[in-house]
C-alpha positions as CSV (number, residue, x, y, z in Angstrom):
1,M,0.3,0.2,-0.2
2,T,2.9,2.5,0.6
3,T,3.9,2.2,-3.3
4,F,0.5,3.2,-3.9
5,L,0.5,6.2,-1.7
6,V,4.0,7.0,-3.0
7,C,2.5,7.0,-6.8
8,G,-0.7,9.3,-5.5
9,V,1.4,12.0,-3.7
10,V,4.0,12.2,-6.7
11,G,1.2,12.3,-9.0
12,L,-0.3,15.1,-6.9
13,V,2.8,17.0,-7.1
14,V,2.9,16.3,-10.8
15,L,-0.6,18.1,-11.1
16,L,0.4,21.0,-8.6
17,V,3.0,21.5,-11.2
18,S,1.7,21.9,-14.0
19,L,-0.9,23.9,-12.5
20,V,1.5,26.6,-11.3
21,L,4.1,26.1,-14.0
22,G,2.1,25.3,-16.6
23,D,2.8,22.0,-19.0
24,V,6.5,21.2,-18.3
25,L,6.3,18.5,-20.0
26,D,5.1,20.5,-23.2
27,G,8.0,19.5,-26.4
28,A,8.8,16.4,-24.5
29,L,5.4,14.3,-26.0
30,D,4.8,15.9,-29.0
31,A,4.8,12.7,-30.8
32,L,1.8,11.6,-28.5
33,A,-1.6,12.7,-29.7
34,G,-3.0,16.2,-28.5
35,D,-3.7,17.3,-25.2
36,A,-4.1,13.0,-23.9
37,F,-0.4,13.3,-22.5
38,S,0.1,16.8,-21.1
39,T,1.5,17.3,-17.8
40,A,-2.1,17.7,-16.1
41,V,-3.2,14.5,-17.9
42,L,-0.3,12.5,-16.3
43,G,-0.1,14.3,-13.1
44,G,-3.6,13.1,-12.8
45,F,-3.5,9.8,-13.9
46,V,-0.5,8.5,-11.8
47,A,-2.5,10.8,-8.2
48,A,-5.8,8.7,-9.0
49,F,-3.6,5.3,-10.0
50,G,-1.6,5.5,-6.6
51,F,-4.7,6.3,-5.0
52,G,-7.4,4.2,-6.0
53,A,-5.1,1.0,-6.0
54,A,-4.3,2.0,-2.2
55,I,-7.9,2.8,-1.7
56,A,-8.6,-0.9,-3.3
57,D,-5.9,-2.7,-1.3
58,S,-6.7,-1.0,2.2
59,A,-10.0,-2.4,1.7
60,G,-8.7,-5.9,1.1
61,A,-8.6,-6.5,-2.4
62,P,-5.6,-8.5,-4.0
63,L,-2.8,-7.1,-5.9
64,L,-4.7,-8.8,-9.4
65,V,-7.7,-6.3,-8.4
66,S,-6.2,-3.2,-7.0
67,V,-3.7,-2.3,-9.6
68,P,-6.8,-2.5,-12.2
69,V,-8.5,-0.5,-10.0
70,G,-6.1,2.0,-9.9
71,V,-5.8,1.9,-13.5
72,V,-9.5,2.8,-14.0
73,A,-9.4,5.4,-11.2
74,G,-5.9,6.7,-13.1
75,V,-8.2,6.8,-16.8
76,A,-11.2,7.9,-15.4
77,V,-9.4,11.1,-13.7
78,G,-6.9,11.5,-16.7
79,W,-10.0,11.4,-19.3
80,L,-11.5,14.6,-17.2
81,A,-8.1,16.7,-16.6
82,A,-7.8,16.2,-20.8
83,W,-11.3,17.2,-20.9
84,L,-11.0,20.2,-18.9
85,T,-7.5,21.0,-20.0
86,R,-9.5,21.2,-23.7
87,L,-12.4,23.2,-22.5
88,V,-9.5,25.7,-20.8
89,R,-7.8,26.3,-23.9
90,D,-10.7,26.2,-26.5
91,G,-12.7,28.2,-24.9
92,G,-13.4,31.4,-26.5
93,S,-13.9,35.2,-25.1
94,D,-17.0,37.1,-26.0
95,G,-16.1,39.5,-28.6
96,T,-15.3,43.5,-27.6
97,L,-18.6,45.2,-27.9
98,E,-19.4,47.6,-30.7
99,A,-21.9,50.4,-31.3
100,D,-23.9,48.8,-33.4
101,D,-24.6,45.8,-30.5
102,L,-27.0,48.5,-28.9
103,L,-29.7,49.4,-31.6
104,G,-32.8,47.7,-30.3
105,R,-31.7,47.0,-27.1
106,E,-34.1,48.1,-24.5
107,G,-32.4,50.3,-21.1
108,Q,-34.1,52.9,-18.7
109,V,-34.0,56.6,-18.4
110,V,-31.4,57.2,-15.0
111,S,-31.5,61.0,-15.8
112,A,-34.4,62.7,-17.8
113,V,-33.9,63.0,-21.7
114,P,-35.2,66.9,-22.1
115,A,-36.9,67.3,-25.7
116,D,-33.7,69.6,-27.1
117,G,-30.6,67.7,-24.9
118,Y,-29.2,65.0,-23.6
119,G,-30.2,62.6,-20.7
120,T,-28.8,59.4,-19.4
121,V,-29.6,55.8,-19.9
122,R,-28.5,52.5,-19.0
123,V,-28.6,49.4,-21.1
124,L,-27.7,46.0,-20.5
125,V,-25.4,44.7,-23.6
126,G,-23.8,40.9,-23.4
127,G,-24.1,41.2,-19.6
128,H,-22.5,44.4,-19.1
129,V,-24.4,47.6,-18.0
130,V,-23.5,50.4,-20.2
131,R,-24.5,54.0,-19.4
132,L,-24.7,56.2,-22.1
133,N,-26.0,60.0,-23.3
134,A,-29.4,60.0,-25.1
135,R,-31.4,61.9,-27.1
136,A,-34.9,61.8,-27.7
137,D,-37.5,63.3,-29.8
138,G,-39.7,64.2,-26.5
139,A,-39.0,64.4,-23.0
140,I,-38.8,61.2,-21.4
141,E,-38.5,60.9,-17.3
142,P,-36.4,59.2,-15.2
143,G,-37.1,55.2,-14.8
144,T,-38.9,55.0,-18.1
145,A,-38.0,51.9,-20.4
146,V,-36.8,52.8,-23.5
147,H,-35.0,51.0,-26.5
148,V,-32.3,52.3,-28.4
149,T,-33.3,53.6,-31.9
150,S,-29.9,54.6,-33.1
151,V,-26.6,55.5,-32.5
152,L,-24.9,58.9,-32.9
153,S,-21.2,57.9,-31.2
154,P,-19.6,55.1,-29.1
155,T,-21.3,57.2,-26.1
156,A,-24.5,58.7,-27.4
157,V,-27.8,57.1,-28.5
158,T,-31.2,58.3,-29.7
159,V,-33.8,56.4,-28.2
160,A,-37.8,56.1,-27.5
161,P,-39.8,55.0,-24.8
162,V,-41.1,51.4,-24.6
163,W,-44.6,51.2,-26.4
164,G,-46.0,50.2,-22.9
165,E,-44.3,53.1,-21.2
166,L,-45.9,55.6,-23.8
167,G,-48.3,57.0,-21.5
168,T,-45.7,57.8,-18.7
169,T,-44.0,60.3,-20.4
170,A,-47.1,62.4,-21.3
171,E,-48.5,65.4,-19.4
172,P,-52.4,64.5,-18.2
């Protein structure tokens, strides 16, 4: 059992080194396919093999059962490490917000939009709250729901009240 525990600890050390320093075996295993033999995968496999076999051995299983249990655990954790590595490496990021992304978005008036000047609106775009200067055909009170009808500049838009909100801006 001590041998299996040592394998598990060595695997954890290799896995920790790969997390801190990156893929230290990069280039050494290029002849082998893709992410299947990265440092994280090998460290995860060795750690799971060692600890899985140690658990089976401590449960009273013979060596001929403990080793296959360790191999199955190692393959499972190695596959998981390869999948996670690929997921992180291939995961893209959202693109930069552009002015055209604002068109048609709904927002809310923060400071009153006068008929002949600029007010401020808050618009949610791509998970980001953007605060913009806004113009409108008529006066719009704070708190009114609006949608962006055109983009004047990267920091200014024209807005119109949302259909259901039209009655809130009119004078009685």
